[in-house]
C-alpha positions, 0 to 999 in steps of 0.5 A, spaced: 164 315 075 168 321 072 174 321 068 180 326 069 186 327 064 192 323 066 196 330 067 191 332 072 190 325 075 198 325 076 198 332 079 192 330 084 194 323 086 201 322 086 200 315 090 198 311 084 205 310 082 206 306 088 201 300 086 205 299 079 208 292 080 206 291 086 204 283 087 198 280 091 193 274 092 186 274 089 181 273 095 175 274 091 172 275 084 166 277 081 164 278 074 161 285 072 156 284 066 152 290 066 155 296 068 154 304 068 153 307 061 161 309 062 163 302 063 159 298 059 164 298 053 168 294 058 163 289 060 164 283 062 170 285 066 172 282 073 173 286 079 177 282 084 179 283 092 187 283 092 191 282 099 197 286 098 200 283 104 205 287 108 208 291 102 202 296 102 199 294 108 192 293 105 187 290 101 184 293 095 179 292 090 182 292 083 179 291 076 182 285 073 185 283 067 180 282 061 184 277 057 185 272 062 180 270 068 183 270 075 180 266 080 181 266 088 188 264 090 191 267 084 198 271 084 197 278 081 201 284 079 198 291 078 199 294 071 197 300 067 191 299 063 188 304 057 182 307 059 181 311 053 183 313 046 187 319 045 184 325 046 184 331 041 191 333 045 194 326 044 193 324 051 191 317 053 188 316 060 190 310 064 188 307 070 191 301 074 189 293 073 191 287 076 194 281 071 196 274 072 203 273 074 206 268 069 209 262 072 
């Protein structure tokens, strides 16, 4: 998977911000233990199928939080995740993941 800079991502894909703060329910989860070289630093990580209901009108696959395990039926929220260390220009690349909702 090719990574792109945060500014170019923002310019090319304005819909990403619609996901931040959206809540859903986990339908299925798998654990990725062996990944492509560009993702190997993140292993193991979870990949979840999340139902966002009528709010976004669809289900989506999302990387799940690495710090806590999510399971089927968990309520989750979309948050930003850091994808890289700052570049020479000081730009940090971000993506979206789901994290467990408190309570």
